[in-house]
Every structure is written in structure tokens, then in C-alpha cells.
BALOBA-1460 file (C-alpha; in Angstrom, 3 decimals):
// residues 369
<rec num="1" residu="x" x="3.658" y="2.715" z="-15.890"/>
<rec num="2" residu="x" x="1.951" y="-0.384" z="-14.512"/>
<rec num="3" residu="x" x="3.490" y="-3.108" z="-12.364"/>
<rec num="4" residu="x" x="2.361" y="-6.633" z="-11.542"/>
<rec num="5" residu="x" x="3.637" y="-10.220" z="-11.387"/>
<rec num="6" residu="x" x="2.450" y="-13.832" z="-11.328"/>
<rec num="7" residu="x" x="2.139" y="-16.512" z="-8.630"/>
<rec num="8" residu="x" x="0.461" y="-19.166" z="-10.735"/>
<rec num="9" residu="x" x="-1.893" y="-19.519" z="-13.713"/>
<rec num="10" residu="x" x="-5.350" y="-18.010" z="-13.216"/>
<rec num="11" residu="x" x="-8.357" y="-17.509" z="-15.445"/>
<rec num="12" residu="x" x="-7.924" y="-14.222" z="-17.262"/>
<rec num="13" residu="x" x="-9.464" y="-12.175" z="-20.026"/>
<rec num="14" residu="x" x="-7.215" y="-10.604" z="-22.637"/>
<rec num="15" residu="x" x="-8.592" y="-8.452" z="-25.463"/>
<rec num="16" residu="x" x="-5.875" y="-7.755" z="-28.007"/>
<rec num="17" residu="x" x="-7.914" y="-5.319" z="-30.107"/>
<rec num="18" residu="x" x="-10.775" y="-3.281" z="-28.650"/>
<rec num="19" residu="x" x="-13.614" y="-1.865" z="-30.709"/>
<rec num="20" residu="x" x="-13.578" y="1.854" z="-31.446"/>
<rec num="21" residu="x" x="-16.567" y="2.498" z="-29.176"/>
<rec num="22" residu="x" x="-15.224" y="0.412" z="-26.249"/>
<rec num="23" residu="x" x="-14.762" y="2.647" z="-23.228"/>
<rec num="24" residu="x" x="-15.394" y="0.622" z="-20.085"/>
<rec num="25" residu="x" x="-13.031" y="-2.133" z="-19.044"/>
<rec num="26" residu="x" x="-15.542" y="-3.824" z="-16.718"/>
<rec num="27" residu="x" x="-18.315" y="-3.617" z="-19.307"/>
<rec num="28" residu="x" x="-16.272" y="-4.515" z="-22.365"/>
<rec num="29" residu="x" x="-18.057" y="-6.775" z="-24.849"/>
<rec num="30" residu="x" x="-15.144" y="-7.136" z="-27.277"/>
<rec num="31" residu="x" x="-14.032" y="-10.602" z="-28.330"/>
<rec num="32" residu="x" x="-11.449" y="-11.929" z="-25.876"/>
<rec num="33" residu="x" x="-8.648" y="-14.373" z="-26.540"/>
<rec num="34" residu="x" x="-8.814" y="-17.973" z="-25.364"/>
<rec num="35" residu="x" x="-7.953" y="-18.091" z="-21.676"/>
<rec num="36" residu="x" x="-5.298" y="-20.840" z="-21.610"/>
<rec num="37" residu="x" x="-5.259" y="-22.751" z="-24.902"/>
<rec num="38" residu="x" x="-2.174" y="-24.763" z="-23.945"/>
<rec num="39" residu="x" x="-1.239" y="-26.464" z="-20.713"/>
<rec num="40" residu="x" x="-0.353" y="-29.669" z="-18.960"/>
<rec num="41" residu="x" x="-1.701" y="-31.749" z="-16.127"/>
<rec num="42" residu="x" x="-0.340" y="-30.556" z="-12.797"/>
<rec num="43" residu="x" x="0.893" y="-32.910" z="-10.004"/>
<rec num="44" residu="x" x="-2.556" y="-32.635" z="-8.427"/>
<rec num="45" residu="x" x="-4.258" y="-34.068" z="-11.509"/>
<rec num="46" residu="x" x="-5.761" y="-30.776" z="-12.725"/>
<rec num="47" residu="x" x="-5.617" y="-29.916" z="-16.417"/>
<rec num="48" residu="x" x="-4.024" y="-26.450" z="-16.615"/>
<rec num="49" residu="x" x="-5.941" y="-25.482" z="-19.735"/>
<rec num="50" residu="x" x="-9.026" y="-23.399" z="-20.342"/>
<rec num="51" residu="x" x="-10.541" y="-23.000" z="-23.800"/>
<rec num="52" residu="x" x="-13.161" y="-20.398" z="-22.802"/>
<rec num="53" residu="x" x="-13.314" y="-16.790" z="-23.923"/>
<rec num="54" residu="x" x="-14.317" y="-15.204" z="-20.626"/>
<rec num="55" residu="x" x="-16.727" y="-12.307" z="-20.569"/>
<rec num="56" residu="x" x="-16.227" y="-9.216" z="-18.422"/>
<rec num="57" residu="x" x="-17.506" y="-9.922" z="-14.945"/>
<rec num="58" residu="x" x="-17.146" y="-13.694" z="-15.274"/>
<rec num="59" residu="x" x="-16.915" y="-15.244" z="-11.820"/>
<rec num="60" residu="x" x="-14.012" y="-17.452" z="-12.921"/>
<rec num="61" residu="x" x="-11.729" y="-14.496" z="-13.615"/>
<rec num="62" residu="x" x="-8.869" y="-14.359" z="-11.149"/>
<rec num="63" residu="x" x="-9.420" y="-17.891" z="-9.889"/>
<rec num="64" residu="x" x="-6.399" y="-20.252" z="-10.064"/>
<rec num="65" residu="x" x="-6.575" y="-23.092" z="-12.527"/>
<rec num="66" residu="x" x="-5.347" y="-25.318" z="-9.690"/>
<rec num="67" residu="x" x="-5.973" y="-24.105" z="-6.167"/>
<rec num="68" residu="x" x="-3.213" y="-26.306" z="-4.736"/>
<rec num="69" residu="x" x="-0.563" y="-25.226" z="-7.253"/>
<rec num="70" residu="x" x="-1.105" y="-21.512" z="-6.674"/>
<rec num="71" residu="x" x="1.430" y="-19.938" z="-4.290"/>
<rec num="72" residu="x" x="-0.898" y="-18.131" z="-1.864"/>
<rec num="73" residu="x" x="1.839" y="-17.735" z="0.742"/>
<rec num="74" residu="x" x="4.208" y="-15.951" z="-1.650"/>
<rec num="75" residu="x" x="1.385" y="-13.690" z="-2.832"/>
<rec num="76" residu="x" x="0.472" y="-12.362" z="0.609"/>
<rec num="77" residu="x" x="4.155" y="-11.937" z="1.483"/>
<rec num="78" residu="x" x="4.691" y="-9.956" z="-1.708"/>
<rec num="79" residu="x" x="1.672" y="-7.778" z="-0.905"/>
<rec num="80" residu="x" x="3.145" y="-7.283" z="2.560"/>
<rec num="81" residu="x" x="6.529" y="-6.244" z="1.135"/>
<rec num="82" residu="x" x="5.262" y="-4.192" z="-1.834"/>
<rec num="83" residu="x" x="5.603" y="-0.750" z="-0.131"/>
<rec num="84" residu="x" x="9.196" y="-1.513" z="0.872"/>
<rec num="85" residu="x" x="9.958" y="-2.801" z="-2.628"/>
<rec num="86" residu="x" x="8.628" y="0.417" z="-4.131"/>
<rec num="87" residu="x" x="10.707" y="2.531" z="-1.707"/>
<rec num="88" residu="x" x="13.874" y="0.717" z="-2.693"/>
<rec num="89" residu="x" x="12.980" y="0.925" z="-6.364"/>
<rec num="90" residu="x" x="12.420" y="4.660" z="-6.409"/>
<rec num="91" residu="x" x="15.760" y="5.105" z="-4.626"/>
<rec num="92" residu="x" x="17.412" y="3.023" z="-7.346"/>
<rec num="93" residu="x" x="15.728" y="5.209" z="-9.980"/>
<rec num="94" residu="x" x="17.410" y="8.217" z="-8.346"/>
<rec num="95" residu="x" x="20.792" y="6.474" z="-8.549"/>
<rec num="96" residu="x" x="20.339" y="5.661" z="-12.228"/>
<rec num="97" residu="x" x="19.297" y="9.247" z="-12.975"/>
<rec num="98" residu="x" x="22.355" y="10.564" z="-11.160"/>
<rec num="99" residu="x" x="24.545" y="8.326" z="-13.324"/>
<rec num="100" residu="x" x="22.722" y="9.538" z="-16.426"/>
<rec num="101" residu="x" x="23.127" y="13.157" z="-15.360"/>
<rec num="102" residu="x" x="26.847" y="12.786" z="-14.655"/>
<rec num="103" residu="x" x="27.367" y="11.173" z="-18.061"/>
<rec num="104" residu="x" x="25.865" y="14.250" z="-19.766"/>
<rec num="105" residu="x" x="27.009" y="16.900" z="-17.289"/>
<rec num="106" residu="x" x="23.497" y="17.848" z="-16.136"/>
<rec num="107" residu="x" x="21.453" y="17.531" z="-12.966"/>
<rec num="108" residu="x" x="18.112" y="15.732" z="-12.995"/>
<rec num="109" residu="x" x="15.161" y="15.358" z="-10.622"/>
<rec num="110" residu="x" x="12.413" y="12.772" z="-10.629"/>
<rec num="111" residu="x" x="8.926" y="13.310" z="-9.287"/>
<rec num="112" residu="x" x="6.184" y="10.718" z="-9.162"/>
<rec num="113" residu="x" x="2.693" y="9.863" z="-8.036"/>
<rec num="114" residu="x" x="1.442" y="6.296" z="-7.685"/>
<rec num="115" residu="x" x="-1.740" y="4.531" z="-6.708"/>
<rec num="116" residu="x" x="-2.473" y="0.881" z="-6.155"/>
<rec num="117" residu="x" x="-5.333" y="-1.365" z="-7.108"/>
<rec num="118" residu="x" x="-6.175" y="-4.980" z="-6.435"/>
<rec num="119" residu="x" x="-6.369" y="-7.298" z="-9.373"/>
<rec num="120" residu="x" x="-9.195" y="-9.832" z="-9.388"/>
<rec num="121" residu="x" x="-6.811" y="-12.488" z="-8.064"/>
<rec num="122" residu="x" x="-5.919" y="-10.300" z="-5.042"/>
<rec num="123" residu="x" x="-2.442" y="-9.109" z="-6.060"/>
<rec num="124" residu="x" x="-1.457" y="-5.478" z="-5.572"/>
<rec num="125" residu="x" x="-1.003" y="-3.690" z="-8.887"/>
<rec num="126" residu="x" x="0.798" y="-0.312" z="-9.013"/>
<rec num="127" residu="x" x="0.086" y="2.509" z="-11.426"/>
<rec num="128" residu="x" x="2.725" y="5.246" z="-11.330"/>
<rec num="129" residu="x" x="3.298" y="8.483" z="-13.220"/>
<rec num="130" residu="x" x="6.994" y="9.440" z="-13.093"/>
<rec num="131" residu="x" x="8.076" y="12.841" z="-14.366"/>
<rec num="132" residu="x" x="11.636" y="13.901" z="-15.170"/>
<rec num="133" residu="x" x="12.549" y="17.497" z="-14.284"/>
<rec num="134" residu="x" x="15.647" y="19.603" z="-14.646"/>
<rec num="135" residu="x" x="17.380" y="21.632" z="-11.952"/>
<rec num="136" residu="x" x="17.546" y="25.397" z="-11.612"/>
<rec num="137" residu="x" x="20.459" y="26.314" z="-9.289"/>
<rec num="138" residu="x" x="18.980" y="29.778" z="-8.662"/>
<rec num="139" residu="x" x="15.651" y="28.272" z="-7.537"/>
<rec num="140" residu="x" x="16.088" y="24.595" z="-6.514"/>
<rec num="141" residu="x" x="12.382" y="24.172" z="-5.776"/>
<rec num="142" residu="x" x="11.252" y="25.321" z="-9.220"/>
<rec num="143" residu="x" x="9.770" y="22.841" z="-11.677"/>
<rec num="144" residu="x" x="11.712" y="23.138" z="-14.931"/>
<rec num="145" residu="x" x="11.852" y="20.848" z="-17.975"/>
<rec num="146" residu="x" x="14.786" y="18.432" z="-18.295"/>
<rec num="147" residu="x" x="17.766" y="19.309" z="-20.512"/>
<rec num="148" residu="x" x="17.289" y="18.659" z="-24.213"/>
<rec num="149" residu="x" x="20.120" y="16.145" z="-24.342"/>
<rec num="150" residu="x" x="18.156" y="13.779" z="-22.098"/>
<rec num="151" residu="x" x="15.649" y="11.966" z="-24.304"/>
<rec num="152" residu="x" x="12.554" y="9.972" z="-23.432"/>
<rec num="153" residu="x" x="14.327" y="6.740" z="-24.346"/>
<rec num="154" residu="x" x="17.167" y="7.531" z="-21.939"/>
<rec num="155" residu="x" x="14.697" y="8.130" z="-19.144"/>
<rec num="156" residu="x" x="12.844" y="4.899" z="-19.930"/>
<rec num="157" residu="x" x="16.059" y="2.899" z="-19.968"/>
<rec num="158" residu="x" x="17.118" y="4.310" z="-16.578"/>
<rec num="159" residu="x" x="13.743" y="3.397" z="-15.094"/>
<rec num="160" residu="x" x="13.830" y="-0.133" z="-16.547"/>
<rec num="161" residu="x" x="17.323" y="-0.757" z="-15.210"/>
<rec num="162" residu="x" x="16.243" y="0.415" z="-11.754"/>
<rec num="163" residu="x" x="13.246" y="-1.929" z="-11.661"/>
<rec num="164" residu="x" x="15.339" y="-4.878" z="-12.855"/>
<rec num="165" residu="x" x="18.095" y="-4.249" z="-10.311"/>
<rec num="166" residu="x" x="15.831" y="-3.811" z="-7.292"/>
<rec num="167" residu="x" x="15.410" y="-7.038" z="-5.342"/>
<rec num="168" residu="x" x="15.969" y="-8.205" z="-1.791"/>
<rec num="169" residu="x" x="15.168" y="-11.025" z="0.611"/>
<rec num="170" residu="x" x="12.443" y="-10.572" z="3.189"/>
<rec num="171" residu="x" x="12.721" y="-11.523" z="6.854"/>
<rec num="172" residu="x" x="13.061" y="-15.238" z="7.531"/>
<rec num="173" residu="x" x="10.030" y="-17.337" z="8.411"/>
<rec num="174" residu="x" x="9.631" y="-20.956" z="9.551"/>
<rec num="175" residu="x" x="7.014" y="-21.511" z="6.852"/>
<rec num="176" residu="x" x="9.731" y="-20.996" z="4.231"/>
<rec num="177" residu="x" x="12.284" y="-23.309" z="5.799"/>
<rec num="178" residu="x" x="13.655" y="-20.602" z="8.072"/>
<rec num="179" residu="x" x="14.537" y="-18.387" z="5.096"/>
<rec num="180" residu="x" x="13.036" y="-15.251" z="3.615"/>
<rec num="181" residu="x" x="11.245" y="-14.801" z="0.297"/>
<rec num="182" residu="x" x="12.862" y="-13.267" z="-2.769"/>
<rec num="183" residu="x" x="11.072" y="-9.966" z="-3.355"/>
<rec num="184" residu="x" x="11.339" y="-8.442" z="-6.840"/>
<rec num="185" residu="x" x="9.234" y="-7.237" z="-9.746"/>
<rec num="186" residu="x" x="7.990" y="-9.772" z="-12.246"/>
<rec num="187" residu="x" x="9.900" y="-10.202" z="-15.483"/>
<rec num="188" residu="x" x="6.824" y="-9.238" z="-17.500"/>
<rec num="189" residu="x" x="5.205" y="-6.894" z="-15.000"/>
<rec num="190" residu="x" x="6.634" y="-3.558" z="-16.182"/>
<rec num="191" residu="x" x="4.548" y="-1.707" z="-18.738"/>
<rec num="192" residu="x" x="5.957" y="1.744" z="-19.580"/>
<rec num="193" residu="x" x="4.138" y="4.250" z="-21.758"/>
<rec num="194" residu="x" x="5.296" y="7.732" z="-22.656"/>
<rec num="195" residu="x" x="2.882" y="10.541" z="-21.846"/>
<rec num="196" residu="x" x="2.315" y="13.387" z="-24.320"/>
<rec num="197" residu="x" x="4.899" y="11.913" z="-26.682"/>
<rec num="198" residu="x" x="4.739" y="13.264" z="-30.264"/>
<rec num="199" residu="x" x="2.491" y="10.947" z="-32.208"/>
<rec num="200" residu="x" x="1.682" y="8.915" z="-29.109"/>
<rec num="201" residu="x" x="-1.812" y="7.905" z="-28.086"/>
<rec num="202" residu="x" x="-1.394" y="8.524" z="-24.338"/>
<rec num="203" residu="x" x="-1.919" y="12.056" z="-23.060"/>
<rec num="204" residu="x" x="-1.832" y="13.596" z="-19.595"/>
<rec num="205" residu="x" x="-5.618" y="13.926" z="-19.307"/>
<rec num="206" residu="x" x="-6.089" y="10.197" z="-19.925"/>
<rec num="207" residu="x" x="-3.416" y="9.228" z="-17.396"/>
<rec num="208" residu="x" x="-4.803" y="11.608" z="-14.777"/>
<rec num="209" residu="x" x="-8.290" y="10.140" z="-15.058"/>
<rec num="210" residu="x" x="-6.875" y="6.621" z="-15.209"/>
<rec num="211" residu="x" x="-4.954" y="7.069" z="-11.953"/>
<rec num="212" residu="x" x="-7.678" y="9.029" z="-10.181"/>
<rec num="213" residu="x" x="-10.314" y="6.316" z="-10.609"/>
<rec num="214" residu="x" x="-8.226" y="3.807" z="-8.656"/>
<rec num="215" residu="x" x="-8.321" y="6.009" z="-5.541"/>
<rec num="216" residu="x" x="-11.954" y="4.958" z="-5.068"/>
<rec num="217" residu="x" x="-11.263" y="1.229" z="-5.450"/>
<rec num="218" residu="x" x="-10.465" y="-1.408" z="-2.855"/>
<rec num="219" residu="x" x="-10.839" y="-5.183" z="-2.579"/>
<rec num="220" residu="x" x="-14.394" y="-5.230" z="-3.953"/>
<rec num="221" residu="x" x="-12.984" y="-6.153" z="-7.372"/>
<rec num="222" residu="x" x="-12.001" y="-9.516" z="-5.871"/>
<rec num="223" residu="x" x="-15.527" y="-10.072" z="-4.550"/>
<rec num="224" residu="x" x="-14.532" y="-9.586" z="-0.901"/>
<rec num="225" residu="x" x="-15.423" y="-6.591" z="1.275"/>
<rec num="226" residu="x" x="-14.256" y="-6.834" z="4.880"/>
<rec num="227" residu="x" x="-13.322" y="-4.410" z="7.628"/>
<rec num="228" residu="x" x="-11.027" y="-6.486" z="9.792"/>
<rec num="229" residu="x" x="-10.319" y="-10.146" z="10.395"/>
<rec num="230" residu="x" x="-10.087" y="-11.404" z="13.977"/>
<rec num="231" residu="x" x="-9.942" y="-14.718" z="15.814"/>
<rec num="232" residu="x" x="-13.697" y="-15.198" z="15.440"/>
<rec num="233" residu="x" x="-14.104" y="-14.312" z="11.775"/>
<rec num="234" residu="x" x="-10.956" y="-15.927" z="10.384"/>
<rec num="235" residu="x" x="-12.587" y="-19.356" z="10.414"/>
<rec num="236" residu="x" x="-15.569" y="-17.967" z="8.499"/>
<rec num="237" residu="x" x="-13.628" y="-16.030" z="5.854"/>
<rec num="238" residu="x" x="-10.563" y="-18.284" z="5.704"/>
<rec num="239" residu="x" x="-12.273" y="-21.079" z="3.805"/>
<rec num="240" residu="x" x="-9.533" y="-23.270" z="2.339"/>
<rec num="241" residu="x" x="-11.850" y="-24.372" z="-0.456"/>
<rec num="242" residu="x" x="-11.736" y="-20.884" z="-2.019"/>
<rec num="243" residu="x" x="-8.935" y="-18.746" z="-3.417"/>
<rec num="244" residu="x" x="-9.690" y="-15.692" z="-1.257"/>
<rec num="245" residu="x" x="-10.136" y="-17.876" z="1.797"/>
<rec num="246" residu="x" x="-6.666" y="-19.330" z="1.337"/>
<rec num="247" residu="x" x="-5.199" y="-15.841" z="1.026"/>
<rec num="248" residu="x" x="-6.799" y="-14.771" z="4.306"/>
<rec num="249" residu="x" x="-5.744" y="-17.977" z="6.018"/>
<rec num="250" residu="x" x="-2.164" y="-17.513" z="4.730"/>
<rec num="251" residu="x" x="-2.093" y="-14.008" z="6.213"/>
<rec num="252" residu="x" x="-3.367" y="-15.286" z="9.538"/>
<rec num="253" residu="x" x="-0.999" y="-18.244" z="9.767"/>
<rec num="254" residu="x" x="2.103" y="-16.317" z="8.689"/>
<rec num="255" residu="x" x="1.154" y="-13.442" z="10.992"/>
<rec num="256" residu="x" x="2.045" y="-15.510" z="14.046"/>
<rec num="257" residu="x" x="5.701" y="-14.688" z="13.418"/>
<rec num="258" residu="x" x="6.885" y="-11.431" z="15.100"/>
<rec num="259" residu="x" x="8.278" y="-10.035" z="11.828"/>
<rec num="260" residu="x" x="4.995" y="-10.605" z="9.992"/>
<rec num="261" residu="x" x="2.393" y="-9.455" z="12.524"/>
<rec num="262" residu="x" x="1.105" y="-6.838" z="10.073"/>
<rec num="263" residu="x" x="-0.206" y="-9.659" z="7.908"/>
<rec num="264" residu="x" x="-2.914" y="-10.316" z="10.492"/>
<rec num="265" residu="x" x="-3.788" y="-6.648" z="10.802"/>
<rec num="266" residu="x" x="-4.193" y="-6.382" z="7.029"/>
<rec num="267" residu="x" x="-5.574" y="-9.843" z="6.299"/>
<rec num="268" residu="x" x="-8.753" y="-8.231" z="4.931"/>
<rec num="269" residu="x" x="-6.511" y="-6.671" z="2.242"/>
<rec num="270" residu="x" x="-4.569" y="-9.878" z="1.623"/>
<rec num="271" residu="x" x="-1.524" y="-8.572" z="3.495"/>
<rec num="272" residu="x" x="-1.191" y="-5.145" z="1.877"/>
<rec num="273" residu="x" x="-1.055" y="-2.304" z="4.388"/>
<rec num="274" residu="x" x="0.398" y="0.561" z="2.352"/>
<rec num="275" residu="x" x="-1.205" y="3.893" z="1.532"/>
<rec num="276" residu="x" x="-3.603" y="4.020" z="-1.373"/>
<rec num="277" residu="x" x="-1.521" y="6.755" z="-2.998"/>
<rec num="278" residu="x" x="1.884" y="8.352" z="-2.480"/>
<rec num="279" residu="x" x="3.683" y="11.118" z="-4.322"/>
<rec num="280" residu="x" x="6.780" y="13.251" z="-4.312"/>
<rec num="281" residu="x" x="6.353" y="16.494" z="-2.428"/>
<rec num="282" residu="x" x="7.275" y="18.604" z="-5.453"/>
<rec num="283" residu="x" x="5.194" y="16.622" z="-7.943"/>
<rec num="284" residu="x" x="2.259" y="18.988" z="-7.567"/>
<rec num="285" residu="x" x="0.425" y="20.909" z="-4.844"/>
<rec num="286" residu="x" x="1.132" y="19.460" z="-1.414"/>
<rec num="287" residu="x" x="-1.613" y="17.775" z="0.577"/>
<rec num="288" residu="x" x="-1.212" y="20.442" z="3.269"/>
<rec num="289" residu="x" x="-1.945" y="23.160" z="0.709"/>
<rec num="290" residu="x" x="-5.016" y="21.260" z="-0.494"/>
<rec num="291" residu="x" x="-6.288" y="20.876" z="3.079"/>
<rec num="292" residu="x" x="-5.837" y="24.614" z="3.618"/>
<rec num="293" residu="x" x="-7.836" y="25.383" z="0.487"/>
<rec num="294" residu="x" x="-10.656" y="23.125" z="1.709"/>
<rec num="295" residu="x" x="-10.604" y="24.919" z="5.074"/>
<rec num="296" residu="x" x="-10.841" y="28.308" z="3.377"/>
<rec num="297" residu="x" x="-13.718" y="27.128" z="1.196"/>
<rec num="298" residu="x" x="-15.604" y="25.796" z="4.198"/>
<rec num="299" residu="x" x="-15.101" y="28.852" z="6.425"/>
<rec num="300" residu="x" x="-15.974" y="31.316" z="3.684"/>
<rec num="301" residu="x" x="-19.029" y="29.222" z="2.697"/>
<rec num="302" residu="x" x="-17.895" y="28.877" z="-0.893"/>
<rec num="303" residu="x" x="-16.469" y="32.379" z="-1.378"/>
<rec num="304" residu="x" x="-12.679" y="31.916" z="-1.053"/>
<rec num="305" residu="x" x="-11.962" y="35.399" z="-2.474"/>
<rec num="306" residu="x" x="-13.247" y="36.881" z="0.802"/>
<rec num="307" residu="x" x="-10.595" y="35.084" z="2.857"/>
<rec num="308" residu="x" x="-7.686" y="37.033" z="4.353"/>
<rec num="309" residu="x" x="-5.101" y="36.548" z="7.066"/>
<rec num="310" residu="x" x="-7.153" y="38.437" z="9.634"/>
<rec num="311" residu="x" x="-9.812" y="35.728" z="9.508"/>
<rec num="312" residu="x" x="-7.195" y="33.078" z="10.253"/>
<rec num="313" residu="x" x="-5.983" y="35.101" z="13.273"/>
<rec num="314" residu="x" x="-9.568" y="35.608" z="14.440"/>
<rec num="315" residu="x" x="-10.107" y="31.843" z="14.596"/>
<rec num="316" residu="x" x="-7.075" y="31.506" z="16.869"/>
<rec num="317" residu="x" x="-8.063" y="34.413" z="19.113"/>
<rec num="318" residu="x" x="-11.536" y="32.999" z="19.622"/>
<rec num="319" residu="x" x="-10.071" y="29.924" z="21.340"/>
<rec num="320" residu="x" x="-10.233" y="30.483" z="25.094"/>
<rec num="321" residu="x" x="-10.816" y="29.004" z="28.518"/>
<rec num="322" residu="x" x="-14.157" y="27.282" z="28.939"/>
<rec num="323" residu="x" x="-14.167" y="25.137" z="32.090"/>
<rec num="324" residu="x" x="-12.141" y="22.700" z="34.118"/>
<rec num="325" residu="x" x="-12.786" y="20.000" z="36.707"/>
<rec num="326" residu="x" x="-15.953" y="17.971" z="37.215"/>
<rec num="327" residu="x" x="-19.428" y="19.142" z="36.329"/>
<rec num="328" residu="x" x="-21.132" y="18.167" z="39.620"/>
<rec num="329" residu="x" x="-20.042" y="17.676" z="43.225"/>
<rec num="330" residu="x" x="-20.988" y="13.999" z="43.020"/>
<rec num="331" residu="x" x="-18.644" y="13.458" z="40.072"/>
<rec num="332" residu="x" x="-15.815" y="15.127" z="41.967"/>
<rec num="333" residu="x" x="-16.483" y="12.983" z="45.060"/>
<rec num="334" residu="x" x="-16.409" y="9.750" z="43.041"/>
<rec num="335" residu="x" x="-13.189" y="10.776" z="41.306"/>
<rec num="336" residu="x" x="-11.445" y="11.775" z="44.532"/>
<rec num="337" residu="x" x="-12.574" y="8.544" z="46.237"/>
<rec num="338" residu="x" x="-11.256" y="6.412" z="43.374"/>
<rec num="339" residu="x" x="-7.951" y="8.281" z="43.420"/>
<rec num="340" residu="x" x="-7.619" y="7.827" z="47.213"/>
<rec num="341" residu="x" x="-8.302" y="4.102" z="46.931"/>
<rec num="342" residu="x" x="-5.726" y="3.772" z="44.152"/>
<rec num="343" residu="x" x="-3.109" y="5.554" z="46.259"/>
<rec num="344" residu="x" x="-3.919" y="3.337" z="49.246"/>
<rec num="345" residu="x" x="-3.529" y="0.175" z="47.187"/>
<rec num="346" residu="x" x="-0.231" y="1.441" z="45.821"/>
<rec num="347" residu="x" x="1.122" y="2.218" z="49.293"/>
<rec num="348" residu="x" x="-0.075" y="-1.152" z="50.628"/>
<rec num="349" residu="x" x="1.769" y="-2.887" z="47.804"/>
<rec num="350" residu="x" x="4.960" y="-0.994" z="48.607"/>
<rec num="351" residu="x" x="4.679" y="-1.914" z="52.281"/>
<rec num="352" residu="x" x="4.139" y="-5.588" z="51.449"/>
<rec num="353" residu="x" x="7.154" y="-5.559" z="49.132"/>
<rec num="354" residu="x" x="9.315" y="-3.921" z="51.803"/>
<rec num="355" residu="x" x="8.268" y="-6.552" z="54.395"/>
<rec num="356" residu="x" x="9.063" y="-9.376" z="51.990"/>
<rec num="357" residu="x" x="12.512" y="-7.948" z="51.248"/>
<rec num="358" residu="x" x="13.206" y="-7.528" z="54.971"/>
<rec num="359" residu="x" x="12.289" y="-11.139" z="55.634"/>
<rec num="360" residu="x" x="14.570" y="-12.307" z="52.827"/>
<rec num="361" residu="x" x="17.483" y="-10.319" z="54.235"/>
<rec num="362" residu="x" x="16.820" y="-11.807" z="57.708"/>
<rec num="363" residu="x" x="16.851" y="-15.353" z="56.328"/>
<rec num="364" residu="x" x="20.041" y="-14.616" z="54.385"/>
<rec num="365" residu="x" x="21.839" y="-13.371" z="57.510"/>
<rec num="366" residu="x" x="20.711" y="-16.421" z="59.488"/>
<rec num="367" residu="x" x="22.054" y="-18.781" z="56.860"/>
<rec num="368" residu="x" x="25.308" y="-16.869" z="56.728"/>
<rec num="369" residu="x" x="25.694" y="-17.113" z="60.515"/>
């Protein structure tokens, strides 16, 4: 399942039919379709057409056809709200599955894992693998296949309905006339494919590798690699003559509002501050279990079969008292002197405050008399 949406026409590369030996998306040499064969002249006098067949790695990819027509503000707000939109969506998926289960007298569970990537234009793009499980009342935590009466098409329909229904309005902002932005999935942004379906071309190994590769990606696909943006660097990177510069500037300007302060913190990621990957706890091995396995591997120097509980207890028992206080007498003297001065200043402040209050009470009594 892949999710995305549009904020304005950009230069893109679409290959309808790939060659049999085509394996790499970024190195694809297959014949692409015409970018934008049809279009009109926008209010800014720019012809919204492009007759080129862009090659992979073309610098124009992801750039708006008209920089002024593109809605940079809505894009960074959507990036900012994407984690919350996903949370609401997955809750709606649960509701639809409960309805489906009640209609057939069964109980269903959904488990998922998702990762995000940045498209060339700087929009967050989700890739999610959602699995439908049954329920074993004798062992609720067990992973069991769904009932036979629940088909793949039923599951797909429930997921589609959930994504269509999920929408909300973000917090208000003066830049949008004192109103919030409508946050929802794009009408053409949902791409669902069945995994390991009979006769299907998508299998679990392909999806696993497809999702795993995005864990190593960040904003470099857009041509921008930054750590953080601050008051000094925003003028350098927020160049209004470029697409990425306008995205950074939109994050910085909108981030002045108290409800959108995270936009400034994550301006180097065009407003997106969510985790690179999230998953249901019961989807697979928990992250805590994986960390424990790494610890065992490290402490046994690559021989995990030699690990036992006594070694774990030995690590705890070896923790003990080492030292306390300051290393030298000079350090202790400096610390004690600083503490004494701080206490003296505090007491002097209290005395001054008490004198001021006493004087105010005296003046009040005199006026009353």
C-alpha cells in the first residue's frame, strides 16, 4: 500500500511498461511518457505544459511547473499533520474491521508496519504493509490466519473505506484566514496491492525488501541534506527563488504560531517530524526483543548459544559503588564557595523583598489613617 497526494503540477517521470531487465528505479533507462502533454497558461503567465520525456535523475523532476501556483504552505502543513492523519486512519481501519467481523460473526485483528520516504518534490510518501489476522480466544496474543469467510476483497474494501472517511481540520492559523487546513488523503493517492495472492506478482520477499530500503533514506532524494535550520541559516536555505527554499521558508514563517512550532524544529525535513517507521506490537518481533538479541550477541562476542540467565545476573551484580564527591580538595572548596555565595544571594533577596513589603504596608496604613 502506498499513499501520496498532490499540491500542484510538477515535472514527473512515468514509465508505463518497464523492460524485463529493469531493476533499479533511480537508474531506469526505459522510455518514459511525456511529462505534461496538455495544459493551460496559469494566472502568472507560465505555460503548464512540458513535452519532455525526463530521464532518471533529471534535475527538473519534482520541480513545480509554476513556482507561484504551487501550494507550498499546504504541503508543509500536510507533512506536519501526516503522523496524526495516519493515527486516525488506522483507528478507522479498526472500526471498519469490527463492522466486517460483526457482519460475519467473527473477530478480526489488524497488524501493520509502515515506513515513510520523501518524494523528489518534498512530500511525505507512506508505504505500509497491513496484515489481517484472526483471533484465538484461548491465546489472544497468538498470530492466527483470518477466517475463511473473510476474503481479500473484503479486507481491501474495508481499508479503502477507512482511508476515504478519515479527514479532519488542523489547528487554525492566521496565514489561512484564521482557519485550519483540510487534512485528508488524496483521491488518487491510495495504491493497494495484495501480497502473496494466488497468481499475483507481488510476494512477501519483494515487499519486505521494498519497505526495508526506505529506512535508509531521508531528504537527499530532494537534493537537500540539512541537520537543523535556525535563525542564521534560514535566510541561506530559504531561498524564495527555489522550490525547496520556499518549503523551508513556509515552515519557518508558519512556525511562529504556537500550534505550529514543530514546523521550525523540522524545517530541514519540510515539516515532517514523525518516526521513520512504526508498527503494531504484535506484527512481528518487538523492538525490545531485537535489542536484547543484539545485547546477547555483543556480550557473547558472536556466540549467542553460550548465553544464559546467570550471565545477565552477573552483569547486574558487578555494578557497585565507585566514588562520590569531588576528586580534589580544590574542587570541593570551589564548589562549597559557590554554594555559599548562592545561598547568601538568595537570603539577601528574601530580606530585600521583606523590607519592600514592610514599607508598602506602612504606606498603606498611613493613607488609611
